[in-house]
N, C-alpha and C positions, 0 to 999 in steps of 0.2 A: 583604715578598715578594722572592725572589731569582730573577733570570733567569740561566739558564745557556745560553750560545750556543757551539756548536762548529762549525767549518767544516773540511772536509777536501779535500785534493787527492788523488785516487785514482791508483794505478798503472794503466798502460794494460792490463796483464794481471797477474793474481795468483790463486793458488789454483785454477788451471785455468779461470778465467772472465775475460770481458772487463771493461773498466772499468764499463760500464753494468750488466752482470749483477751485479757486486759492489756497485755503488751501490744497486741494487734489493734485494739480499740484506740490506745493512745497514739500509735503510729498513724492510724487513719485520721484521727482528730487533729494531729499536728500538721500533717500534710494538707488537710482541708483549710488550714490557716492561710496558705499561700495566696489565694485569690483576694483575701480580705485585708491582708497586711502588706502593702507594697514595699515597706521598709525592709522586709526580709530579702536579702540579695542571694542567699544560697541556703538550702536546707538539705541535710542528709540525716537519715535515721538508720541505725543498725541494731540488730539483735545479736547478742553474744552467741558464739558458736562453740566455745570451749567448755563453759559451765564449771570452771574451777571455783574453789572457795573464795578466791580473791576477785572474781569476775563480778562486774555489774551486769544487769540484764539487758538494758536498752540505753542507747547513746543517741543524743540529739546534737547535731552540729549545725549552727546557724551563723550567718555572717551579715554584718550591717555596716553602713557607711561610718557610723559614729556611735559614741555612747548615747547621744541624744536619740538616735533612731532605735537603738536597743531599748531605751526606756519607753518609747512610743509602743514598741512591740509588747513589752512587759505589761504595760497598762491598758492595752487594747482589750475591749470587752470580750471579744471572741477568745483571745489567749487566756483571759482570766477564767472563763468557763472551762477551758481545757485544764488549766492548772488546778482548778478545784477538783475535777475528776481525778487527776493524777495523784493529788494528796491523799485520796481515799484508797488508792490501790497500791501504793508503794510503801516500802519499809524505810528506805533511806535514799538520799541523793547527794551527789557532789556536783559543784559547778565551777567552771573556770571561764573567765572573761579576759581576753588578752588582745592586744593590738598586734596586727599582722601587716 
């Protein structure tokens, strides 16, 4: 099993929306992928509650059977659409892919 974790720091304003509006939009778009991409075995999304300088704003945790199914997810057209929107509204991201 492969765990894919992504964390983002969002811009204060982008695409005509506030940071929190964009965070909620990204969360909705990511959860909407579940019916379209059966390779996703688990998905959790969390919004930071502490707001420290070291904090990221939003965390995505997904799990896949293998690196091959993670690749299918990454290249899926619906995921590509979400990723395109995300790139417009975030300042930075960090990613971890690990076997569990």
